C-alpha positions as CSV (number, residue, x, y, z in Angstrom):
1,M,0.0,0.0,0.0
2,A,0.9,3.6,-0.4
3,V,-0.7,6.9,0.6
4,F,-0.7,10.1,-1.5
5,A,-0.6,13.6,0.0
6,D,-4.2,14.2,-1.2
7,G,-5.5,11.2,0.8
8,R,-5.7,8.6,-1.9
9,I,-4.8,5.1,-0.9
10,L,-3.0,2.9,-3.5
11,V,-3.1,-0.9,-3.2
12,R,-1.1,-3.2,-5.5
13,D,-3.0,-6.2,-6.8
14,H,-0.3,-8.0,-8.7
15,G,-2.5,-11.1,-9.2
16,N,-4.7,-9.0,-11.5
17,N,-2.0,-6.7,-12.9
18,R,-3.4,-3.5,-11.5
19,V,-3.1,-0.8,-8.8
20,Q,-6.3,0.0,-7.1
21,V,-6.8,3.6,-5.9
22,F,-9.3,4.5,-3.2
23,G,-10.5,7.9,-2.1
24,P,-10.2,10.6,-1.1
25,G,-13.4,10.5,0.8
26,D,-16.2,8.6,-1.0
27,A,-14.8,9.1,-4.5
28,P,-15.3,6.0,-6.6
29,P,-12.2,3.7,-6.8
30,E,-9.9,3.6,-9.8
31,E,-7.9,0.8,-11.4
32,W,-4.5,1.4,-13.0
33,G,-3.6,-1.5,-15.2
34,Y,-0.2,-2.8,-16.3
35,N,1.3,-5.9,-17.9
36,S,3.6,-8.1,-15.8
37,G,2.5,-11.6,-16.8
38,N,1.8,-14.1,-14.0
39,Y,4.1,-12.4,-11.5
40,G,3.9,-12.2,-7.7
41,S,6.2,-9.9,-5.7
42,S,6.8,-9.0,-2.1
43,E,8.3,-5.6,-3.2
44,P,6.6,-2.6,-1.6
45,L,4.6,-0.2,-3.7
46,W,6.8,2.9,-4.1
47,T,5.8,6.6,-4.4
48,D,7.9,9.7,-4.6
49,R,7.4,13.4,-3.6
50,E,6.2,14.2,-7.1
51,G,3.3,11.8,-6.9
52,R,4.8,9.2,-9.2
53,T,4.2,5.5,-8.4
54,Y,6.6,2.7,-9.1
55,V,5.5,-0.9,-9.5
56,V,8.0,-3.8,-9.8
57,A,7.5,-6.2,-12.7
58,P,9.6,-8.5,-14.8
59,D,11.0,-7.4,-18.2
60,L,8.8,-9.5,-20.4
61,S,11.1,-8.8,-23.4
62,Q,13.7,-11.0,-21.9
63,P,13.6,-14.9,-21.9
64,F,11.9,-16.6,-19.0
65,G,14.4,-17.6,-16.3
66,A,16.8,-14.7,-17.2
67,R,14.5,-11.7,-16.7
68,D,15.6,-8.6,-14.9
69,N,13.1,-6.6,-12.9
70,I,11.9,-3.2,-14.1
71,Y,9.9,-0.4,-12.5
72,I,6.7,0.7,-14.2
73,V,6.2,4.4,-13.5
74,F,2.7,5.9,-13.2
75,D,2.1,9.7,-13.1
76,P,-0.3,11.0,-10.4
77,D,-3.3,10.4,-12.7
78,G,-2.5,6.7,-13.3
79,V,-0.9,7.1,-16.8
80,V,2.2,4.9,-17.4
81,R,4.9,7.4,-18.3
82,D,8.1,5.4,-18.1
83,T,9.9,2.1,-17.3
84,L,13.1,2.0,-15.4
85,R,15.6,-0.9,-15.2
86,Q,16.5,-2.1,-11.8
87,P,20.0,-1.2,-10.6
88,H,22.7,-3.8,-11.3
89,A,20.7,-5.4,-14.1
90,G,22.4,-8.5,-15.3
91,F,23.6,-9.6,-11.8
92,R,22.5,-13.1,-11.1
93,Q,22.2,-14.6,-7.7
94,A,23.6,-18.1,-7.4
95,V,20.9,-20.7,-7.8
96,V,20.5,-24.5,-7.7
97,R,18.5,-25.9,-10.6
98,A,16.8,-29.3,-10.5
99,E,15.2,-31.0,-13.4
100,G,13.4,-34.4,-13.7
101,G,10.1,-35.9,-14.7
102,G,9.2,-32.9,-16.8
103,A,9.6,-30.6,-13.8
104,T,12.1,-27.8,-13.4
105,V,12.7,-26.2,-10.0
106,I,15.0,-23.2,-9.4
107,R,16.0,-22.2,-5.8
108,S,18.4,-19.5,-4.6
109,V,21.5,-20.6,-2.8
110,P,21.1,-19.6,0.9
111,F,23.4,-16.7,2.0
112,S,24.5,-16.0,-1.6
113,P,25.0,-12.3,-2.7
114,R,22.0,-10.6,-4.3
115,V,21.0,-7.2,-5.5
116,I,19.3,-5.0,-2.8
117,S,17.6,-1.8,-3.9
118,V,15.0,0.6,-2.7
119,M,13.3,3.7,-4.2
120,H,14.1,7.1,-2.7
121,R,11.3,9.6,-2.1
122,D,13.2,12.2,-4.1
123,G,13.0,9.9,-7.2
124,G,16.0,7.6,-7.6
125,F,17.5,4.4,-6.3
126,V,19.6,3.4,-3.3
127,S,21.2,0.1,-4.1
128,G,24.0,-2.3,-3.7
129,I,25.2,-5.9,-4.2
130,S,25.0,-7.5,-0.8
131,S,28.4,-9.2,-1.0
132,D,30.1,-5.8,-0.2
133,Y,29.4,-3.1,2.2
134,S,29.1,-0.6,-0.7
135,I,25.9,1.4,-1.2
136,E,25.1,3.8,-4.1
137,S,22.5,6.5,-3.9
138,R,21.5,7.7,-7.4
139,L,19.2,10.8,-7.0
140,P,18.3,13.6,-9.4
141,D,20.9,15.9,-7.7
142,G,23.8,13.5,-7.9
143,V,25.4,10.2,-6.9
144,L,26.5,9.3,-3.3
145,R,28.6,6.2,-2.5
146,I,28.9,4.8,1.0
147,E,31.4,2.2,1.9
148,R,32.3,0.6,5.3
149,V,34.9,-1.9,6.5
150,Y,33.2,-4.9,8.0
151,V,34.0,-8.2,9.8
152,P,32.3,-11.1,7.9
153,V,29.7,-13.0,9.9
154,R,30.1,-16.7,9.6
155,V,27.4,-19.2,8.7
156,S,27.3,-22.1,11.1
157,P,27.9,-25.4,9.4
158,R,24.8,-26.7,11.2
159,Q,22.7,-23.9,9.8
160,A,24.1,-24.6,6.3
161,D,23.3,-28.3,6.6
162,Q,19.7,-27.4,7.7
163,E,19.3,-25.1,4.7
164,R,20.6,-27.7,2.3
165,E,18.3,-30.4,3.8
166,E,15.3,-28.1,3.6
167,A,16.1,-27.4,-0.1
168,E,16.3,-31.1,-0.7
169,R,12.9,-31.7,1.0
170,M,11.2,-28.9,-0.9
171,I,12.6,-29.8,-4.3
172,G,12.1,-33.5,-3.6
173,M,8.3,-32.8,-3.5
174,S,8.5,-32.2,-7.3
175,I,11.5,-34.3,-8.2
176,P,11.7,-37.3,-5.8
177,G,15.2,-38.4,-4.7
178,W,16.9,-35.1,-5.7
179,Q,20.0,-34.3,-3.8
180,W,21.9,-31.0,-3.7
181,D,24.3,-30.7,-6.7
182,G,24.5,-26.9,-6.9
183,P,27.1,-24.3,-5.8
184,P,28.3,-24.7,-2.2
185,I,26.6,-22.6,0.4
186,P,28.8,-19.7,1.4
187,E,30.7,-19.9,4.7
188,T,29.9,-16.2,5.6
189,N,26.8,-14.0,5.4
190,P,26.7,-11.1,3.0
191,P,27.2,-7.9,5.1
192,I,24.0,-6.2,4.0
193,T,20.6,-7.9,4.3
194,G,18.3,-4.9,3.7
195,L,18.0,-1.2,2.9
196,Y,15.5,1.4,4.0
197,V,15.1,5.1,3.4
198,G,13.5,7.2,6.1
199,L,11.0,9.9,5.3
200,G,13.6,12.6,6.0
201,G,16.2,10.9,3.8
202,R,18.2,9.0,6.4
203,L,19.5,5.6,5.2
204,W,19.0,2.5,7.4
205,V,21.2,-0.5,6.5
206,R,20.2,-3.8,8.0
207,V,23.5,-5.7,8.5
208,S,24.2,-9.4,9.2
209,T,24.5,-10.7,12.7
210,E,25.4,-14.2,13.8
211,G,22.5,-16.6,14.1
212,R,21.8,-18.9,17.0
213,E,20.0,-22.2,17.1
214,V,16.7,-22.2,19.1
215,E,14.0,-24.7,19.6
216,N,11.0,-24.3,17.3
217,P,7.9,-24.1,19.5
218,D,5.7,-24.7,16.5
219,H,7.4,-27.8,15.3
220,E,5.1,-30.4,13.8
221,P,6.9,-33.8,13.8
222,G,4.7,-35.3,11.0
223,N,5.2,-32.2,8.7
224,P,8.2,-32.6,6.4
225,F,8.4,-28.8,6.1
226,S,8.6,-28.2,9.8
227,S,12.0,-28.2,11.5
228,A,12.7,-29.0,15.2
229,V,15.0,-26.0,15.4
230,R,15.2,-22.6,13.8
231,W,17.9,-20.0,13.5
232,E,17.4,-16.5,14.9
233,A,19.8,-13.6,14.3
234,P,19.3,-10.3,16.2
235,L,18.4,-7.3,14.1
236,R,20.9,-4.5,13.8
237,F,20.9,-1.4,11.6
238,D,23.7,1.1,10.6
239,V,22.2,4.6,10.3
240,F,23.5,7.3,7.9
241,E,22.3,10.9,7.3
242,A,21.2,11.8,3.9
243,D,24.6,13.2,3.1
244,G,26.3,9.9,4.1
245,T,27.4,10.9,7.6
246,Y,27.5,7.8,9.8
247,L,25.3,8.3,12.9
248,G,25.7,4.9,14.7
249,A,24.1,1.5,15.1
250,V,20.6,0.7,16.3
251,N,19.7,-2.6,18.0
252,P,15.9,-2.9,18.0
253,P,14.0,-4.9,20.7
254,E,13.3,-8.6,20.1
255,D,9.6,-8.0,19.1
256,F,10.5,-5.6,16.3
257,S,9.7,-6.9,12.8
258,V,11.0,-5.9,9.4
259,Y,7.9,-7.5,7.7
260,P,6.1,-5.4,6.5
261,P,8.9,-2.8,6.1
262,P,9.1,-0.3,9.0
263,V,8.5,3.4,8.5
264,F,11.5,5.5,9.7
265,N,11.1,9.2,10.4
266,G,13.9,11.0,12.2
267,D,14.3,9.5,15.7
268,E,11.0,7.6,15.5
269,V,10.2,4.2,13.9
270,W,6.8,2.6,13.2
271,A,6.9,-1.2,12.9
272,V,4.7,-4.3,13.3
273,S,5.1,-6.2,16.6
274,R,3.2,-9.1,18.2
275,D,2.0,-9.0,21.8
276,E,1.9,-11.9,24.3
277,L,-1.3,-13.3,22.6
278,D,0.5,-13.3,19.2
279,I,-1.7,-10.5,18.0
280,Q,-0.1,-8.0,15.5
281,R,0.0,-4.4,16.3
282,V,1.7,-1.3,15.0
283,V,4.2,0.2,17.5
284,R,5.9,3.6,17.5
285,Y,9.5,3.3,18.8
286,R,11.8,6.2,19.8
287,I,15.5,5.9,19.1
288,A,17.4,6.3,22.4
289,L,21.1,7.0,22.6
290,E,23.1,4.9,25.0
291,S,25.2,6.7,27.6
292,Q,28.9,6.4,27.1
293,P,31.3,5.8,30.0
């Protein structure tokens, strides 16, 4: 979803290749259609300060299995004005490919580098390839590059084994007896796992932290897709001002969730949390500075 300054609410309906527009007030809803084939996406619906809307879709001019993503750009009235190619087009995340019995299954290799990109409200991209702590902000007024030295976070061999076994179970549902024959699972995590741009232009970089093995309270022994243990890694963000100045690291509380994406605005953050009854709620957090000795 996205909200325009005039009160209109936009909802992406990718199953029907459209954006639905409601309001303001009791105005009849509109539908903005586009062509993306049979494509589902968890990408947010982006809008910028000029009222343009950006919808992620595959480039249908490219062959299936090798398609880059593009952004379909609507003007404030719902007319398609442009298409933009996703940053780092052509980069391919490592995958394992299984074929057999007329079926083909493609699955990303866990912990392998990938392209991470977000739209900026000023109209442009903030992006990087997660294998390096290098972020590029391409905005109408210029290009900013941020780089940091980092210590790689290792992937536990037990976690790598669990990921491989899960892939074999999942693919085995379509291709019985399949065993992993793809690229090796990396021994370290990519340093960057997510990017977020605050309403005021601050950049929030979600960085890798070391996972720990915990008991899965929802484990179902008879379910082949349910594991007895799961891996949890604490959330951590590096925060930069719009001009690239490093402000520090933020460690959110355990109930803080990044799905759906939080909304950052100055020293406040809105995010989804769950209470003791496992009921979702939206919580407003305030960033507190730790006192230094």
